[in-house]
C-alpha positions in Angstrom: -8.7 -85.6 30.1 -5.3 -85.6 29.3 -5.8 -82.3 26.9 -6.4 -80.3 29.8 -3.7 -81.2 31.9 -1.2 -78.4 33.0 2.5 -78.1 33.6 3.4 -75.2 36.3 6.3 -73.4 35.8 7.9 -70.7 38.3 10.0 -68.2 36.6 12.4 -65.2 37.9 11.7 -61.9 36.1 12.8 -58.5 36.5 10.4 -56.0 38.3 9.7 -54.1 34.8 8.9 -57.5 33.2 6.3 -58.4 35.8 4.9 -55.0 36.0 4.5 -55.0 32.1 2.7 -58.5 32.3 0.5 -57.5 35.0 -0.6 -54.4 33.2 -1.1 -56.3 30.0 -3.4 -58.8 31.6 -5.4 -56.5 33.2 -5.9 -54.4 30.0 -6.9 -57.5 28.4 -9.5 -58.6 31.0 -10.9 -55.2 31.2 -11.0 -55.2 27.1 -13.1 -58.5 27.5 -15.5 -57.3 30.3 -16.2 -54.2 28.2 -17.1 -56.1 25.3 -19.3 -58.5 27.1 -21.2 -55.6 29.0 -21.6 -54.0 25.5 -23.1 -56.8 23.9 -25.5 -57.3 27.0 -26.5 -53.5 26.6 -27.3 -54.4 23.0 -29.0 -57.4 23.0 -30.9 -57.3 26.4 -34.0 -55.9 25.6 -36.4 -54.2 28.5 -39.1 -56.5 29.3 -37.4 -59.2 27.8 -38.9 -62.7 29.1 -36.3 -64.5 31.6 -35.8 -67.4 29.6 -34.9 -65.3 26.5 -32.5 -63.0 28.2 -30.9 -66.3 30.0 -30.4 -67.5 26.2 -28.8 -64.1 25.3 -26.4 -64.0 28.4 -25.4 -67.8 27.4 -24.8 -67.1 23.6 -22.5 -64.1 24.7 -20.6 -66.5 27.0 -20.3 -68.9 24.5 -18.8 -66.2 21.7 -16.5 -64.8 24.3 -15.1 -68.5 24.8 -14.6 -68.9 21.4 -12.8 -65.6 20.7 -10.4 -66.5 23.4 -9.7 -69.7 21.7 -9.1 -67.9 18.7 -7.1 -65.3 20.2 -9.3 -62.3 19.6 -9.5 -62.3 23.1 -6.2 -62.8 25.0 -7.8 -64.4 28.0 -6.0 -65.0 31.3 -2.2 -64.9 32.0 -1.8 -68.5 31.2 -3.6 -68.3 27.9 -1.3 -64.8 27.3 2.0 -66.8 28.2 1.3 -69.9 26.7 0.4 -68.0 23.1 3.6 -66.2 23.4 5.7 -69.3 24.4 4.3 -71.1 21.3 5.2 -67.8 19.2 8.8 -67.9 20.9 9.5 -71.5 20.2 8.4 -70.9 16.5 10.9 -68.0 16.4 13.8 -70.1 17.4 13.0 -73.1 15.3 12.0 -75.1 18.4 8.6 -75.9 17.7 8.9 -79.5 16.8 8.8 -82.8 18.4 12.1 -83.7 20.6 12.8 -86.9 21.8 12.3 -87.6 25.2 15.4 -86.7 27.7 16.7 -89.5 29.8 15.0 -90.2 32.8 15.3 -87.5 35.6 17.2 -85.2 33.4 14.7 -82.6 33.2 13.5 -82.8 36.9 16.4 -81.1 38.6 15.4 -77.5 39.9 17.5 -74.5 38.7 19.6 -74.0 35.8 21.5 -76.8 33.8 24.9 -77.9 35.3 27.8 -75.5 35.3 26.0 -72.3 34.2 25.6 -69.2 36.4 22.3 -67.1 37.1 21.2 -65.0 34.1 20.9 -62.0 36.3 21.5 -61.0 39.9 18.7 -61.7 42.2 19.0 -58.1 43.3 18.7 -54.8 42.6 18.2 -54.3 38.6 17.9 -58.3 38.6 15.2 -60.9 38.7 13.2 -59.4 41.9 9.8 -60.6 40.5 8.5 -64.2 40.2 5.9 -65.4 37.6 3.9 -68.7 38.0 2.0 -70.1 34.9 0.4 -73.0 33.9 1.0 -74.3 30.4 -0.9 -76.7 28.6 1.0 -80.0 29.2 2.2 -80.5 25.6 3.3 -77.4 25.3 5.2 -77.4 28.6 6.7 -80.6 27.9 8.0 -79.1 24.5 9.7 -76.2 26.4 11.4 -78.6 28.7 12.5 -81.0 25.7 13.8 -78.4 23.7 15.7 -76.4 26.4 17.4 -79.7 27.3 18.4 -81.0 23.8 19.5 -77.6 22.9 21.8 -77.2 25.6 23.0 -80.7 25.8 26.4 -80.3 23.9 27.4 -77.3 25.9 26.4 -78.5 28.9 28.7 -81.9 28.4 31.6 -79.5 27.2 31.2 -77.8 30.4 31.4 -80.6 32.5 34.7 -81.4 30.6 35.8 -78.0 31.4 35.3 -78.4 34.8 36.8 -81.7 35.2 40.0 -80.1 33.9 40.0 -76.6 35.3 37.5 -77.2 38.4 34.6 -74.7 39.1 36.2 -72.4 41.1 36.1 -71.8 44.8 32.7 -70.4 45.3 31.4 -73.4 43.3 33.1 -75.7 45.2 31.7 -74.5 48.3 28.4 -74.5 47.2 28.7 -78.0 45.9 30.2 -78.9 48.9 27.3 -77.5 51.1 24.8 -79.3 48.7 26.7 -82.6 49.3 27.3 -82.0 53.3 31.3 -82.2 52.4 33.1 -80.0 55.2 34.1 -76.5 53.3 37.7 -77.1 54.6 38.0 -80.1 52.0 36.3 -78.4 49.1 38.7 -75.5 49.7 41.8 -77.7 49.9 40.5 -79.6 46.7 39.7 -76.3 44.9 43.2 -74.8 45.7 45.2 -78.1 44.3 43.6 -77.3 40.7 45.6 -75.1 38.3 43.9 -71.8 37.6 42.0 -71.6 34.1 43.9 -69.0 31.9 41.9 -66.6 30.1 41.7 -68.5 26.9 39.9 -71.3 29.0 37.7 -68.8 30.9 36.7 -67.6 27.7 35.8 -70.7 25.9 34.0 -71.5 29.2 32.0 -68.1 28.7 31.2 -68.7 25.2 29.8 -72.5 26.3 27.6 -70.9 28.9 26.3 -68.4 26.4 25.0 -71.7 24.4 22.5 -72.8 27.2 19.1 -72.2 27.0 17.1 -72.9 30.0 13.3 -73.2 30.5 13.6 -69.7 32.2 15.3 -68.5 29.1 12.4 -69.2 27.0 9.7 -68.1 29.4 11.2 -64.6 30.1 11.5 -64.3 26.0 7.9 -65.1 25.9 6.8 -62.9 28.7 8.8 -60.0 26.8 7.2 -60.9 23.4 4.0 -60.9 25.3 4.3 -57.4 26.6 5.4 -55.9 23.4 9.1 -55.9 23.7 11.2 -55.9 20.5 11.7 -59.7 19.2 12.8 -61.3 15.8 10.2 -61.8 13.1 8.8 -65.1 13.2 9.8 -67.4 10.2 7.3 -68.0 7.2 4.9 -71.0 7.8 6.7 -74.2 5.9 
């Protein structure tokens, strides 16, 4: 069924965020297990007929599933992150219908064009990795929101790079991806004028306006694990 379809995301996170998420998931799972065990102790009476005991166990499972749907139980990791993603989208005013991006625009791996990593991939940076399956419609909203929110800044960064270039490091990375000899990339980069400080500040401001799917998921994970977040707006 279409409603059961999932969209998988892989997101780099800090070690602290990964540890906090795992601890939260485990605590919520233990809470649900304890509730089920307590209900069984309460309702499964000694010498109860097998058929009646089976009905009791079924009713407990049904009630637990209902409590997961209503949020009384947090469910598994996917459920926890999905709930937090919805809240994060609402807090940013992004939980709405978005146009479909141009074909292929949201399929490329990594961050949008022209943006650096959010944090170093070493000590103190994104040393952990979380894989999560979101309901398809929710995942599609995340991808569309990130694309359209960032579109103007990405285009401005492309214009910036056309004028000032990306710098030597970026030129070498691009050359490697496209199979261009490094010497040619260096010659091309060396022929461009160096960007003044004022231009670099403009580039940094544009980069700060980029929103990625990873940014949204990391913020949602922080929200789920109790990190300080802005209050949600009132319902319309």
